[in-house]
OpenMM code with the backbone's topology and positions (N, CA, C; nanometers):
from openmm import Vec3, app, unit

residues = "UNK UNK UNK UNK UNK UNK UNK UNK UNK UNK UNK UNK UNK UNK UNK UNK UNK UNK UNK UNK UNK UNK UNK UNK UNK UNK UNK UNK UNK UNK UNK UNK UNK UNK UNK UNK UNK UNK UNK UNK UNK UNK UNK UNK UNK UNK UNK UNK UNK UNK UNK UNK UNK UNK UNK UNK UNK UNK UNK UNK UNK UNK UNK UNK UNK".split()
positions = [
    Vec3(0.0957, -0.1307, -0.0067),
    Vec3(0.0169, -0.0268, 0.0000),
    Vec3(0.0579, 0.1384, -0.0085),
    Vec3(0.0922, 0.2498, -0.1116),
    Vec3(0.1225, 0.3678, -0.0814),
    Vec3(0.0969, 0.4088, 0.0301),
    Vec3(0.2033, 0.4763, 0.0778),
    Vec3(0.2020, 0.6218, 0.1641),
    Vec3(0.1090, 0.6913, 0.1420),
    Vec3(0.0823, 0.7397, 0.2334),
    Vec3(0.0292, 0.8863, 0.1710),
    Vec3(0.0512, 0.9840, 0.1946),
    Vec3(0.1443, 1.0360, 0.2933),
    Vec3(0.2479, 1.2089, 0.3234),
    Vec3(0.2944, 1.0930, 0.2461),
    Vec3(0.3719, 1.2086, 0.1505),
    Vec3(0.5419, 1.2003, 0.0427),
    Vec3(0.6388, 1.2895, 0.2281),
    Vec3(0.7917, 1.1669, 0.1432),
    Vec3(0.9053, 1.1849, 0.2315),
    Vec3(0.9609, 1.2882, 0.1682),
    Vec3(0.9436, 1.4041, 0.1078),
    Vec3(0.9900, 1.5001, 0.0403),
    Vec3(1.0450, 1.6371, 0.0981),
    Vec3(0.9656, 1.6290, 0.3112),
    Vec3(0.9733, 1.7421, 0.3473),
    Vec3(1.0596, 1.7245, 0.4757),
    Vec3(1.0910, 1.8025, 0.5505),
    Vec3(1.1520, 1.8063, 0.6636),
    Vec3(1.1068, 1.7264, 0.8151),
    Vec3(1.1082, 1.6311, 0.8424),
    Vec3(1.0357, 1.5410, 0.9303),
    Vec3(1.1147, 1.5439, 1.0446),
    Vec3(1.0453, 1.6593, 1.1296),
    Vec3(1.0514, 1.6600, 1.2774),
    Vec3(1.0992, 1.5499, 1.3687),
    Vec3(1.0072, 1.4600, 1.3222),
    Vec3(1.0384, 1.3265, 1.3926),
    Vec3(1.1462, 1.2395, 1.4695),
    Vec3(1.3084, 1.2784, 1.3085),
    Vec3(1.3846, 1.1872, 1.3218),
    Vec3(1.4678, 1.3220, 1.4074),
    Vec3(1.4644, 1.4069, 1.4271),
    Vec3(1.5469, 1.4961, 1.5956),
    Vec3(1.5409, 1.4254, 1.7374),
    Vec3(1.6391, 1.4075, 1.7524),
    Vec3(1.6430, 1.3543, 1.9135),
    Vec3(1.5250, 1.4862, 1.9922),
    Vec3(1.4713, 1.3719, 2.0590),
    Vec3(1.3553, 1.4448, 2.1512),
    Vec3(1.3992, 1.5421, 2.2424),
    Vec3(1.5175, 1.6232, 2.2714),
    Vec3(1.5668, 1.7419, 2.3276),
    Vec3(1.6004, 1.8588, 2.2175),
    Vec3(1.6121, 1.8165, 2.0866),
    Vec3(1.6726, 1.9322, 2.0241),
    Vec3(1.4940, 1.9581, 2.0342),
    Vec3(1.3399, 1.8323, 1.9180),
    Vec3(1.2681, 1.8323, 1.9483),
    Vec3(1.1623, 1.9417, 2.0808),
    Vec3(1.2003, 1.9427, 2.2041),
    Vec3(1.1265, 2.0185, 2.2974),
    Vec3(1.2091, 2.1583, 2.3109),
    Vec3(1.3185, 2.1341, 2.2377),
    Vec3(1.3937, 2.2989, 2.2212),
    Vec3(1.2998, 2.3317, 2.0998),
    Vec3(1.3036, 2.3050, 2.0331),
    Vec3(1.2049, 2.3825, 1.8939),
    Vec3(1.0422, 2.4171, 1.9122),
    Vec3(0.9968, 2.3230, 2.0380),
    Vec3(0.8907, 2.3701, 2.0955),
    Vec3(0.8535, 2.4686, 2.2021),
    Vec3(0.9496, 2.4832, 2.2727),
    Vec3(0.9482, 2.5889, 2.3887),
    Vec3(0.9732, 2.7175, 2.2682),
    Vec3(1.0654, 2.7745, 2.1806),
    Vec3(1.1400, 2.8671, 2.1139),
    Vec3(1.0107, 2.8703, 2.0579),
    Vec3(0.8909, 2.7921, 2.0043),
    Vec3(0.8149, 2.8253, 1.9463),
    Vec3(0.6919, 2.8515, 1.9920),
    Vec3(0.6819, 2.8125, 2.1393),
    Vec3(0.5520, 2.9029, 2.2351),
    Vec3(0.6663, 3.0281, 2.2859),
    Vec3(0.7548, 3.0086, 2.2816),
    Vec3(0.7965, 3.1609, 2.3152),
    Vec3(0.7388, 3.2397, 2.2132),
    Vec3(0.7706, 3.2445, 2.0932),
    Vec3(0.7461, 3.3402, 2.0237),
    Vec3(0.6024, 3.3354, 1.9699),
    Vec3(0.4922, 3.2457, 1.9898),
    Vec3(0.4040, 3.3209, 1.9978),
    Vec3(0.3714, 3.3449, 2.1213),
    Vec3(0.4174, 3.3567, 2.2398),
    Vec3(0.3611, 3.4521, 2.3659),
    Vec3(0.4480, 3.6004, 2.3148),
    Vec3(0.5346, 3.6134, 2.2736),
    Vec3(0.6291, 3.7219, 2.2568),
    Vec3(0.5319, 3.8056, 2.1471),
    Vec3(0.4489, 3.7811, 2.0298),
    Vec3(0.3794, 3.8410, 1.9088),
    Vec3(0.2514, 3.8554, 1.9895),
    Vec3(0.2057, 3.7016, 2.0678),
    Vec3(0.0936, 3.8157, 2.1157),
    Vec3(0.0675, 3.9191, 2.2369),
    Vec3(0.1941, 3.9134, 2.2821),
    Vec3(0.1729, 4.0099, 2.4371),
    Vec3(0.2352, 4.1571, 2.3632),
    Vec3(0.2908, 4.1414, 2.2381),
    Vec3(0.3041, 4.2837, 2.2049),
    Vec3(0.2021, 4.2747, 2.1293),
    Vec3(0.1450, 4.2352, 2.0228),
    Vec3(0.0385, 4.2644, 1.9706),
    Vec3(-0.1424, 4.3750, 2.0613),
    Vec3(-0.0879, 4.2274, 2.1513),
    Vec3(-0.1735, 4.3042, 2.2687),
    Vec3(-0.1840, 4.4790, 2.3204),
    Vec3(0.0103, 4.5001, 2.4057),
    Vec3(0.0036, 4.5864, 2.4353),
    Vec3(0.0317, 4.6887, 2.3726),
    Vec3(0.0354, 4.6903, 2.1667),
    Vec3(0.0819, 4.7479, 2.0850),
    Vec3(-0.1258, 4.8210, 2.0602),
    Vec3(-0.2256, 4.7626, 2.0937),
    Vec3(-0.3365, 4.8290, 2.0705),
    Vec3(-0.3972, 4.8576, 2.2496),
    Vec3(-0.3625, 4.7510, 2.3104),
    Vec3(-0.3779, 4.8876, 2.4792),
    Vec3(-0.3483, 4.9907, 2.4450),
    Vec3(-0.2117, 5.0133, 2.3869),
    Vec3(-0.1628, 5.1677, 2.3411),
    Vec3(-0.2205, 5.2632, 2.2947),
    Vec3(-0.2572, 5.1438, 2.2256),
    Vec3(-0.3205, 5.2897, 2.0751),
    Vec3(-0.4568, 5.3316, 2.1309),
    Vec3(-0.5206, 5.2398, 2.1507),
    Vec3(-0.6847, 5.2620, 2.1903),
    Vec3(-0.7272, 5.2692, 2.3229),
    Vec3(-0.6379, 5.2600, 2.4430),
    Vec3(-0.6314, 5.2836, 2.5383),
    Vec3(-0.5990, 5.4874, 2.5910),
    Vec3(-0.4623, 5.4660, 2.6067),
    Vec3(-0.3704, 5.6147, 2.6508),
    Vec3(-0.3354, 5.7104, 2.5446),
    Vec3(-0.3698, 5.6305, 2.3581),
    Vec3(-0.3950, 5.7390, 2.2799),
    Vec3(-0.5199, 5.7469, 2.2602),
    Vec3(-0.5929, 5.6668, 2.3154),
    Vec3(-0.7650, 5.7005, 2.2824),
    Vec3(-0.7978, 5.7754, 2.1646),
    Vec3(-0.7732, 5.7513, 2.0018),
    Vec3(-0.7949, 5.8128, 1.8798),
    Vec3(-1.0098, 5.7942, 1.8617),
    Vec3(-1.0000, 5.6899, 1.9603),
    Vec3(-1.1903, 5.7306, 1.9344),
    Vec3(-1.2435, 5.7841, 1.9896),
    Vec3(-1.1849, 5.7473, 2.1140),
    Vec3(-1.3095, 5.9154, 2.1596),
    Vec3(-1.1873, 6.0756, 2.1317),
    Vec3(-1.1034, 6.0584, 2.1216),
    Vec3(-1.0729, 6.2063, 2.0613),
    Vec3(-1.1892, 6.2821, 1.9354),
    Vec3(-1.2143, 6.0896, 1.8579),
    Vec3(-1.3220, 6.1425, 1.7231),
    Vec3(-1.4627, 6.1400, 1.6799),
    Vec3(-1.4830, 6.0688, 1.8363),
    Vec3(-1.6049, 6.0964, 1.9506),
    Vec3(-1.6100, 6.3105, 1.9733),
    Vec3(-1.5571, 6.2946, 2.0664),
    Vec3(-1.5191, 6.4128, 2.1151),
    Vec3(-1.5625, 6.5427, 2.0052),
    Vec3(-1.4647, 6.5583, 1.9416),
    Vec3(-1.4511, 6.6461, 1.7765),
    Vec3(-1.5629, 6.6126, 1.7108),
    Vec3(-1.6079, 6.5188, 1.7377),
    Vec3(-1.7510, 6.5225, 1.6138),
    Vec3(-1.9114, 6.6106, 1.7137),
    Vec3(-1.8947, 6.5198, 1.8344),
    Vec3(-1.9674, 6.6200, 1.9895),
    Vec3(-1.9416, 6.7424, 1.9182),
    Vec3(-1.8638, 6.8093, 1.9111),
    Vec3(-1.8148, 6.9891, 1.9030),
    Vec3(-1.8128, 7.0309, 1.8052),
    Vec3(-1.8144, 6.9499, 1.6886),
    Vec3(-1.8554, 7.0276, 1.5622),
    Vec3(-2.0485, 7.0030, 1.5338),
    Vec3(-2.0630, 6.9332, 1.6390),
    Vec3(-2.2146, 6.9224, 1.6164),
    Vec3(-2.2894, 7.0503, 1.7014),
    Vec3(-2.2323, 7.0953, 1.8395),
    Vec3(-2.2749, 7.1442, 1.9512),
    Vec3(-2.2510, 7.3154, 1.8664),
    Vec3(-2.1482, 7.3046, 1.7903),
    Vec3(-2.1579, 7.4039, 1.7067),
    Vec3(-2.0377, 7.4345, 1.7422),
] * unit.nanometer
topology = app.Topology()
chain = topology.addChain("A")
for resn in residues:
    res = topology.addResidue(resn, chain)
    for name in ("N", "CA", "C"):
        topology.addAtom(name, app.Element.getBySymbol(name[0]), res)
């Protein structure tokens, strides 16, 4: 029976367990760093600079005259 998966790619299962563990930990750290970076960027942009509040205030003050 033919294999459903071609063996022309890089196979992580052939690496030692310790190397697989390091790759997994590094991948999780990268995901965490990117996630926290995006969270803090949105937090600073939306809460500290408050662009939505400034736009609403500008519209409200323009509507008042």
